[in-house]
C-alpha positions as CSV (number, residue, x, y, z in Angstrom):
1,M,60.6,90.1,178.2
2,K,57.7,89.7,175.9
3,A,54.8,87.2,176.4
4,L,53.7,85.3,173.3
5,S,50.8,83.0,172.4
6,F,50.2,80.9,169.4
7,L,46.8,79.3,168.7
8,T,48.3,76.7,166.3
9,L,51.5,74.7,165.9
10,D,52.0,76.3,162.4
11,E,52.0,79.8,164.0
12,A,54.6,78.7,166.5
13,K,56.7,77.0,163.8
14,R,56.7,80.2,161.7
15,H,57.9,82.2,164.7
16,L,60.8,79.8,165.2
17,E,61.8,80.3,161.6
18,V,62.0,84.1,161.9
19,L,63.5,84.2,165.4
20,G,66.6,86.4,165.4
21,D,70.0,85.2,166.7
22,S,69.8,87.6,169.6
23,R,66.5,86.4,170.8
24,G,65.6,83.2,172.8
25,L,62.3,81.6,173.6
26,V,60.8,79.7,176.5
27,L,57.7,77.9,175.2
28,F,55.1,76.0,177.2
29,A,52.7,73.6,175.4
30,S,51.2,70.1,175.6
31,A,53.6,67.1,175.4
32,A,52.4,66.4,171.8
33,A,53.1,70.0,170.7
34,V,56.5,70.0,172.4
35,R,57.5,66.8,170.5
36,Q,56.5,68.4,167.2
37,L,58.2,71.7,167.8
38,S,61.5,70.4,169.2
39,P,63.1,69.3,165.9
40,L,62.7,72.9,164.6
41,A,64.1,74.6,167.8
42,P,67.5,76.1,167.9
43,P,69.5,75.8,171.2
44,R,68.3,79.2,172.5
45,V,64.7,77.9,172.5
46,L,63.5,76.0,175.6
47,L,60.4,73.8,175.5
48,C,58.4,72.4,178.5
49,S,55.3,70.2,178.4
50,T,52.3,71.4,180.4
51,K,48.9,70.5,181.8
52,G,47.5,73.8,180.4
53,E,48.8,77.2,179.4
54,Y,48.6,80.8,180.7
55,T,48.6,83.4,177.9
56,P,48.2,87.1,177.4
57,E,44.5,86.2,176.8
58,G,44.2,84.2,180.1
59,Y,44.0,80.5,180.9
60,R,43.9,78.2,177.8
61,S,44.5,74.6,177.1
62,G,46.0,73.3,173.9
63,V,47.8,76.4,172.7
64,V,51.5,77.3,172.7
65,T,52.6,80.2,174.9
66,G,55.8,81.5,176.5
67,F,58.1,84.5,176.3
68,E,61.0,85.9,174.4
69,Y,64.2,86.9,176.1
70,D,67.5,88.5,175.2
71,T,70.1,85.8,174.9
72,S,72.8,88.0,176.2
73,I,71.3,88.0,179.7
74,A,70.6,84.2,180.0
75,E,72.8,81.2,180.7
76,I,71.2,77.8,180.1
77,T,72.4,74.7,182.1
78,E,71.2,71.1,181.7
79,I,70.6,69.4,185.0
80,V,71.4,65.6,184.8
81,Q,70.6,62.7,187.1
82,P,71.8,62.7,189.8
83,P,71.5,66.5,190.0
84,V,74.7,66.8,192.1
85,L,76.7,66.0,188.9
86,S,75.5,69.4,187.5
87,S,76.3,71.4,190.6
88,A,79.7,72.6,189.3
89,R,78.1,74.0,186.1
90,L,75.2,75.5,188.0
91,K,77.6,77.1,190.5
92,A,79.7,78.6,187.7
93,A,76.6,80.2,186.2
94,Y,75.4,81.4,189.6
95,L,78.6,83.1,190.5
96,K,78.3,85.3,187.4
97,V,75.0,86.8,188.7
98,K,74.9,86.2,192.5
99,D,75.6,89.9,193.3
100,N,72.8,91.1,191.1
101,A,69.7,91.5,193.3
102,N,67.5,91.4,190.2
103,A,68.9,88.1,188.8
104,F,66.9,84.9,189.1
105,L,67.0,81.2,188.2
106,L,64.2,79.6,186.2
107,L,64.1,75.9,187.0
108,L,62.1,73.4,184.8
109,C,61.9,69.9,186.2
110,D,60.5,66.6,185.0
111,G,57.3,66.3,187.0
112,T,57.1,62.5,186.7
113,A,60.5,61.8,188.3
114,G,59.8,63.1,191.8
115,M,63.3,64.7,192.0
116,E,62.5,68.3,192.7
117,E,63.7,68.3,196.3
118,T,66.9,66.6,195.2
119,I,67.5,69.2,192.5
120,L,66.9,72.0,194.9
121,S,69.3,70.5,197.5
122,S,72.0,70.4,194.8
123,L,71.8,74.2,194.8
124,F,73.5,74.2,198.2
125,F,75.8,77.1,197.1
126,V,73.0,79.4,196.2
127,D,72.2,82.2,198.8
128,P,68.8,81.6,200.4
129,D,67.6,85.0,199.2
130,F,68.5,84.4,195.6
131,K,65.3,84.2,193.5
132,V,64.4,80.7,192.2
133,I,61.2,80.2,190.3
134,G,60.2,77.0,188.6
135,G,57.6,74.5,187.6
136,S,57.5,70.8,186.9
137,A,56.7,69.5,183.4
138,A,53.5,67.6,182.9
139,D,53.2,64.2,181.2
140,D,51.3,62.8,178.3
141,E,49.0,59.7,178.1
142,N,52.1,57.5,178.2
143,G,53.5,59.1,181.4
144,E,56.2,61.0,179.6
145,A,57.1,64.6,180.4
146,Y,59.2,66.6,177.9
147,I,61.8,69.3,178.4
148,F,64.0,70.4,175.5
149,I,67.0,72.6,175.0
150,G,66.6,73.2,171.3
151,S,66.1,69.8,169.7
152,R,67.9,68.0,172.5
153,R,65.7,66.4,175.1
154,V,66.8,66.8,178.8
155,Q,65.3,65.8,182.1
156,N,65.7,69.2,183.8
157,L,67.2,72.5,183.1
158,G,68.1,75.8,184.8
159,V,68.4,79.3,183.3
160,F,70.1,82.1,185.1
161,F,68.7,85.5,184.0
162,D,71.0,88.5,184.7
163,M,68.3,91.2,184.8
164,S,68.9,95.0,184.8
165,V,65.4,95.9,186.1
166,R,63.7,95.0,189.4
167,T,62.3,91.5,189.8
168,T,60.1,90.1,192.6
169,L,58.8,86.7,193.4
170,V,55.3,86.3,194.8
171,K,53.8,83.0,196.2
172,E,50.1,82.7,196.6
173,N,48.4,80.1,198.8
174,I,44.6,79.9,198.6
175,Y,44.5,77.6,201.7
176,V,44.6,78.7,205.3
177,P,45.3,76.7,208.5
178,T,42.3,75.2,210.3
179,G,44.1,75.1,213.6
180,N,44.6,71.3,213.5
181,T,48.1,69.9,213.3
182,L,49.3,66.4,212.7
183,L,52.6,64.9,213.9
184,V,54.3,62.8,211.2
185,T,55.3,59.7,213.2
186,E,56.4,57.4,210.2
187,A,57.3,58.4,206.7
188,D,59.4,57.5,203.7
189,V,60.6,60.9,202.6
190,F,62.0,59.8,199.2
191,A,58.8,57.9,198.3
192,R,56.8,61.0,199.6
193,T,54.6,58.6,201.6
194,V,53.4,59.0,205.2
195,Y,52.5,55.8,207.0
196,S,51.3,57.3,210.3
197,F,50.2,60.6,211.9
198,N,50.0,60.8,215.7
199,G,51.0,57.2,215.9
200,R,47.9,56.1,213.9
201,P,47.5,54.9,210.3
202,A,47.9,58.0,208.1
203,S,44.6,57.9,206.2
204,A,42.6,57.2,209.4
205,E,44.1,60.1,211.3
206,Y,43.9,62.5,208.3
207,A,40.2,61.7,208.0
208,R,39.6,62.1,211.7
209,A,41.2,65.6,211.6
210,L,38.9,66.6,208.8
211,G,35.8,64.9,210.4
212,V,35.1,62.8,207.4
213,P,34.8,59.0,206.9
214,E,38.1,57.4,206.0
215,G,36.7,55.9,202.8
216,E,35.8,59.5,201.6
217,L,39.2,61.1,202.4
218,D,40.4,61.4,198.8
219,R,37.3,63.5,198.0
220,H,38.7,66.2,200.2
221,F,42.2,66.3,198.8
222,L,41.5,69.4,196.6
223,S,40.1,71.4,199.5
224,N,42.2,70.2,202.4
225,P,45.9,69.7,201.7
226,L,48.6,69.8,204.3
227,G,50.9,72.7,205.1
228,K,54.6,72.5,206.1
229,R,55.7,75.5,208.2
230,Y,59.1,77.1,207.5
231,A,59.5,80.0,209.9
232,D,56.7,82.4,208.8
233,D,56.2,80.6,205.5
234,L,53.7,77.9,204.7
235,I,54.5,75.4,201.9
236,I,51.6,73.2,200.7
237,S,52.1,69.5,200.3
238,S,49.2,67.9,198.3
239,P,48.0,64.3,198.9
240,M,48.0,62.1,195.8
241,T,46.5,58.8,196.9
242,V,45.4,56.7,199.8
243,N,47.2,53.3,199.6
244,P,45.8,49.9,200.6
245,D,48.0,49.9,203.8
246,Q,46.3,53.2,204.9
247,S,49.4,55.2,204.1
248,V,49.1,58.4,202.1
249,T,51.4,59.4,199.2
250,F,51.9,63.1,198.5
251,Y,53.2,65.2,195.6
252,S,56.1,66.5,197.7
253,Q,58.3,65.3,200.6
254,I,57.1,65.1,204.2
255,M,59.6,64.2,206.9
256,S,59.1,62.1,210.0
257,S,59.1,63.9,213.4
258,T,57.7,67.1,211.9
259,Y,54.3,68.7,212.3
260,V,52.0,69.5,209.4
261,E,49.0,71.8,209.4
262,V,45.6,70.8,208.1
263,L,44.4,73.4,205.6
264,N,41.1,74.6,204.3
265,S,40.4,76.6,201.1
266,A,39.8,80.4,201.2
267,D,38.0,82.5,198.6
268,P,40.5,82.3,195.7
269,L,39.4,85.6,194.1
270,A,39.7,87.5,197.3
271,V,43.1,86.0,197.9
272,L,44.2,87.0,194.4
273,E,43.3,90.6,195.0
274,E,45.4,90.5,198.2
275,T,48.2,88.9,196.3
276,L,48.3,91.5,193.5
277,E,48.1,94.3,196.1
278,T,51.4,93.2,197.5
279,S,53.3,94.1,194.3
280,P,55.8,96.8,195.0
281,Y,55.4,98.2,191.5
282,K,53.3,97.9,188.3
283,P,55.1,95.1,186.4
284,S,55.8,95.2,182.7
285,F,55.9,91.4,182.5
286,V,54.6,88.5,184.6
287,L,55.5,84.8,184.5
288,N,52.7,82.8,186.1
289,I,53.1,79.2,187.2
290,N,49.9,77.5,188.6
291,C,49.7,74.0,190.0
292,T,47.5,71.5,188.2
293,L,45.5,71.0,191.4
294,R,44.6,74.7,191.4
295,D,43.5,74.3,187.8
296,Q,41.3,71.4,188.8
297,L,39.8,73.5,191.6
298,F,39.3,76.6,189.4
299,T,37.8,74.5,186.6
300,R,35.4,72.7,189.0
301,D,34.3,76.0,190.5
302,N,34.3,78.0,187.2
303,L,36.8,80.5,188.5
304,W,39.2,81.0,185.6
305,A,37.3,83.8,183.8
306,A,37.1,86.0,186.9
307,F,40.8,85.1,187.7
308,D,41.9,86.1,184.2
309,E,40.1,89.4,184.5
310,K,41.9,90.4,187.6
311,M,45.3,89.0,186.5
312,L,45.3,90.6,183.1
313,S,44.2,93.9,184.4
314,F,47.2,93.8,186.6
315,C,49.5,93.0,183.7
316,G,48.5,92.0,180.2
317,N,52.1,91.0,179.2
318,T,51.7,87.7,181.1
319,T,52.5,84.1,180.3
320,G,53.0,80.8,182.1
321,F,51.8,77.3,182.5
322,I,50.0,74.7,184.6
323,S,52.6,72.6,186.3
324,Y,53.0,69.4,188.3
325,G,54.6,71.3,191.2
326,E,56.2,74.7,191.8
327,Q,59.7,75.7,192.8
328,Y,59.9,78.8,195.1
329,Y,63.3,79.7,196.3
330,K,64.6,76.4,197.6
331,K,61.2,74.8,198.3
332,H,59.1,72.5,196.3
333,A,55.4,73.3,196.7
334,N,52.0,72.0,195.5
335,Q,48.6,73.7,194.9
336,T,50.4,77.0,194.7
337,M,50.8,80.0,192.3
338,I,54.2,81.5,191.8
339,L,54.6,84.8,190.1
340,L,57.7,86.4,188.7
341,L,57.2,90.2,188.4
342,V,59.5,92.2,186.2
343,E,59.3,96.0,186.5
């Protein structure tokens, strides 16, 4: 796999014109750029709208990036609504690669639909250890997210890659538990809204746990999201907004009668060093999916330049995008970085 980056739409368009029949492309760009590129894209080219791009030169905004792949190792499947209607096609593609420990599924979802958990649950036939990496497409000023298979717009898609070299998934959290936990006592899981923690209005109890005034709670969302514990794994659920009825809406589902952990931010650059040290090999290619909330934090604290230096020294053949949520195996996460490493 080869990472690519184009500074202008004309450069990207020229590359589409000379793309060989045996090569496919996955391209990440702004919604406006995706709309302009899609009429020129053959079916082996996939397009996904982003909130920012990660390139072989580091973090950028307003460029086109992505990677080339060999079409002989990839099977593309559209995922319709409701996703269960696509289960048979997804299962047929999965069965072809399920015995390959290096295979993986790239999952691109509409980040405005709030259907990521439903899509992941439609993969009930997939082994829990099978690698799934994905990101949710970002929207434009009109609230529209764009995903294309060639010139055909779709809501979601999956690509099974039948790899012949080792692959590894890495998840990075830059947030750590504070030791405070909250019991979710009332929630609407499909609306991703919590009405009460510990039997008290959600925003009041969340603020109490942080030791901040309830009226200032939303100022702490970037630094203090909540964590859902799955065995030894911690999946972040980011708060979106405090509602007039003191409920809190999140970017991912939180279920009633479960505990969540109040988190605090660690040193992102120190965490990145630890993350990269976990790699079992020096990769030849990295796909990097970063949450838009991490982007906001990194931009606020001027961290991107130092992040790029460490990431690109690890592997210069790197691409990816800023997403509205991350898929890691069968979990939907927020405020997370997911890396696919290819040896």
